[in-house]
N, C-alpha and C positions, 0 to 999 in steps of 0.2 A: 449577829444577824444584821445589825445596823450597818456595819462595814461591808458585809456581803451585798446588801442592797445598794450601797453606794457605788462600789466598784463594778457591780453587775451592769449598770448602765454606763458603759465605758465612754461613750461619746460625751455625755454630760459631765461625767467625773473628770475627764481630761480637760474639758472646756473650763470647768471651775478652777482647777489647779493652775492651768496656764494663765487664766485671767488674774488670779491672785498672785502668781509669780511675776507677771508683768507689773501689777500694782506695787508689789514689794520692791521689785527691781528699781522702778522709778523713785520710790520713796527713799531708797537707800543710796542709790548712785548720785542723784542730784544734790541732796543735802551734804553727802560726804565730799563731793567735789567742791561745793560752796565752802564747807568748813576748811578744806585744804587751801582754797584761795584766801580765805580770811587769815590764814597763818602767815601769808605774805606781809600782812600789815604789822606783824610783831615778831616774825621769825628771827630777824637780826638781833632783837633784844634777848630772846631766849637762847640764841646761839652763844652769846657772850657768857651768860650764866653766872655772872658775878656783878656786884654793885647793888646797893640798896636804893640809891637816889640818882636820877638823871637830871642834869642841869643844862639848860639851853636858853637861847634867846627868847624873850617873852612873846615874840610874834610868831614863833614856830608853832604850828598847829598839830603836827603829827610827825612820825618818824622820818618820813621822806621830805618833809618841809624844813630843810636845813637852812638856818640863818647864821652864817659864820660870825664868831665873836673874836675879840682880841685875846691874846694869850694872857694878858694881865688879869682876866676874869678868873683864871685858874687859881691864882694866889689869893684872891678875895674869897673864893669858896673854901680854900684850905684854912682860912682863918675863922670860920664859923664854928661855934661851940657844938660839940657832938660829932664833928667830922673826924673820922679816923684816918682816912686817906682820900685823895682826890686826884684822878688821872685824866689827861687829855685824850680826846678821841676825835679823829677826823673821819668824815663820811661824805664822799662826793664822787663826781664822775671824772674820768680821764680817758683819753683816746690812746689805745695801744696799737702799735704797728708790729705785725708779725714778720717773721723771716720771709714769708711768701710775698710780702708787700701789701697784704690786705690790712685794713684798719678795722678795729673792733672797739666799740664804746664799752668801757668797763666801769664797775663800781669799785672805788679804791677806799680801803679802810686803813687809817693810820693809828697805831696804838703806841702806848708808852714803851720805849725801848728798854727801860730799866726793869720794870715789873712785868711787862708783856700783858698787862691787864687790858682786856678788850679783844684779845685774839680768838681765833676759832677754837672751840672746845674739843673737836674730834679730828685729829690729824690722821692722815692716811699714809703719806710718805714724808720722811724727814721729821724734824723736831721744831716746835715753836721757837725755841731758843736760836735756831739757825737764822732767824730774821736779823739777828745782830751782825751777820756776815755782810760784807760790802755789797751794796746794791741788791740785797736779798729781798725776795718777795715770795709769798705763798698764794697759790691760786686754788679756787674751788675745784673739786674733783670732777664734777659734772661738766664744767666748761673746759677743763683740761682735755677731756675726751671728745669735745664737740667743737665749740666755736674757737677755742684756742689750740686745737689740734695742730700738730706739726706736719707739714707736707713731707712725704717720704716716698720717692719713686712716683708711681701712679696713684698712690693712695695717701693716707694720713695715719699718724700714730698719736696716742695721747701725749700731751705735754708732761714732762717729768723733770726730776731734779737734774740740773745742769743745763737745761734749755734757757733761752733768753728771749725777751721781747723788748721793744722800745716804747717807753712811756714818756710822751711829751719831749722827744728828742734826747732822752736819757736811757742808757742801757740798764736793764734790770735782769737779775739772775734768779731763776726759779730755784728755791731751796726746799720746797715742800709742797704738798697738796693737802687739802682739808675738806671736810664735808661742811657745807653751809647751806642755809635755807635760800631758796630761789627768791628773787625779787620780782616785782610786777613787770619790769621791762625785760626780764630774763637775761640781764647783763651778767657777764662773768664778774666774779668778785676777786679782787686782788688785795692781799694784806701786806702791809709794810710798816715801818716804824714812823711815828709822828715826826721825828726829826727828818727822816728821808722824804716825807711828803713835802717839806719845805724846799727840798732840792728839785723834786719832780714838778712842783707848782711854784717856782720861785717868783712868778709874777703876782701871785695872790698875796694881799696884805693881811687878810683875816683868814685863818685856817681852822680855828677851834670850833668844831661842830657841837660837841657835847662834852660835859665833864662828868665822868663816872665817879660816884661818891660811895665810899663804904663808911657806915656809921660805927661808933664805938659800941662795944658789948653793953647790952642793957639799955640802949638808947632807942627810942621810937623813931623809925625812919620818917614817918609823916611829920613828926615834930621837927626833925632836922630839915626836911624839905621846906616847911613853913618858915623856919629861921633863915634859911638861905634866901627865900623869896623876899622876906622883909628887909634883910640886911643888904642884899645886892641888887634887888630889882629884877633879877633873872627869874625865869620860870624853872621850877623844880618839882619833880614828881617822883613818887616811889616807883619802883619797877612795875608793880601791878597797876598803879595809876597811869603810867605812861602807856602800857599795853591797852588799857581801857580807853584812853584818849585817842589812840590811833585807830582802834576798832570803831569807836563811835563816829569819828570823822569819816571813815570809809563807808560805814553803813548809812550815815546821814547825807552823804554827798554823791553817792552813786546809785544807779537803779539796778544794780546786780542782784540784790536780795529779792527784789520784786520779780525779776526775770526767772530766777531759780525757783521761787515760790510758785509762780504761775505754772512752770513746767511740771514741778512735782505735784501740784494740785490737780492739774488737768489729767495727768497720768493716773492719779489716785481715783478721781471721779469716774474716768472711763473704765478702768479695771474693776472698780467697786460695783459699778452699775451692771457690767457684764456678769461678774461672778455672783452678785446678789440675785439678779434676775434668773440666772441659770439654776442656782440652788433652789430658789423658790419654785421654779417650774419642775425641777426634779422631785421635790416633795409633793407637789400637786399631782404629778403623774403617778406617784406611789400611794395616793390616798386609798386606793382599793386594798393595798396590802395592810396599811394601818387599820383600815376598817375591819378586815378579817381578823387581825390580832385583837382588836377591841371586842369583836363578837366572840372570840375564843377566851376572853377573860382578862386580857391585858389592860391594866389601868392606864389612865391618862399620864400618871407620873412616869411609867415605864416608857411610853411613847415619847414623852418630852425628853427623857434621858437619851433615847436613841437618836433623836434629831440633834441634840446638843453634841453627842459624840461624833456624829457625822460632820457637824460644823467645825468642831475643834480639830478634827483630823484634817479636814480640807484647809483650814487656816494655817496649821503648822506645816503641812506639806507645801502649800503654795508659798508661804513666807520663807521657808527654808530654801527652796529652789531659787526664788527671786533674790533674796538677800545674798545667798552664796554666789549667784551669777554676778550681781553688782559688785561684790567685794573682789571676786576674782578678776573681773575686767579692770576695776580701778587700780588695784595693786599691781597687776601686770603692766598696765600702761605706765604707771609711775616708775616701775622698774626699767622699762624701755627708755623713757624720757623723764629724768628727774624733775623737769620743769612742770610736768603734769602731776599736780599735787592731789592727794586723796587722804582724807582722815575719816575714820569710822569708829568713834567712841562707843562705849557700851550703851550710853544714853540714847544714841541714834537707833541702835538695834532694838532697844526696849520700846521706843516710840513707834518704830516701824512695825514691830510685832503686834503691839496693841492695836494699831490701825488696821492691820490685816485681819486680826481676829474680830474686830468690831464689825467688819463688813459681813462676815458669815454669821455672826451672832445676831445682827439686826435681821438678816434674811431668815435665820432660824426662828426668831421670835414671831415673824409674820407667818411662817409656815406652821409653827406650834399653835398659833391661834386657830388656824383652820382645822388642824388635826384634833385639837381638844373639843371643838364644836361638832366634830364629825359624828354622825349617827351610824352605828353598824348596819342598820337596816338598809341604808342607801347603797351599800355595796352589792346587795343581792337584787336590787331592782333591775329590770330589763334595760 
């Protein structure tokens, strides 16, 4: 009976569902996009997927704030007790010249050529070991199909194995493509060996951006990081600590979190007000029906259950439509353009669902108060 009453007033029913769907859409789409953008701050770290401690110049504040060090620092780190292995890693920018004559600014990653530690974890074409080939490079798949695409006739085709580009007046041969996280500048990512970086950037005296450290079994990574810091004077963080440091720097030095919070908050308030007001008016318009039921013997508990059933049904329907639309739009856009990031963990779904239900529950409580106080005799007054 409660659901028949609800859908019977089709205009108000659809109005509440649409308002809740809009509220849920904003609460899902905006935070999910923000969480995707946050991943830019540490995506490179998780892409590597190996290493317990990151060592860097003490003045480096986050992942993209690279302060090059001398190669001799690598040997100093390797001599610290508890270090199982330590490998060099270069991260910096370089200008690439395509066969079409266009120039593209790229992010170049140089990894140890013996162990290949620091390379991309998800290869699409070729093998990571192919980096050992003469002048070999690996490019990220998204850029290979877009900014690094090869001109062909009147159109373009994705860059693939066998193609070549010019890096700082040096010819580089593509030996594979890999999936890598996008960076804030949406620059193509080019992987090569650390030794080859010295060829591409022969004018640079300092090239060591980070030292990736693996600790011995049974050793606490934080203890090793502290030992490296005391013995060398360099900054050393566990992988989780380096991710947190990069996130905190981003959140503390940009206004992006406030902008997304304001957008999501305004959407929630507008949708919540419309949905809550419409549901309250719906209950108010149906007071005569509740009064008749009361006069026929229905208790207050039954009427309260009816209103709560209506509220929960509206909340679930509106949230389902809004969250589904937000997820579909976000993931489809990310599929079209990999630089458009979108992350929707289950915690976000839980918070969004609780917020949507809270809107109709609060409106239901206000309506319940009026229904409980309703006198059946009022219904039969002229």
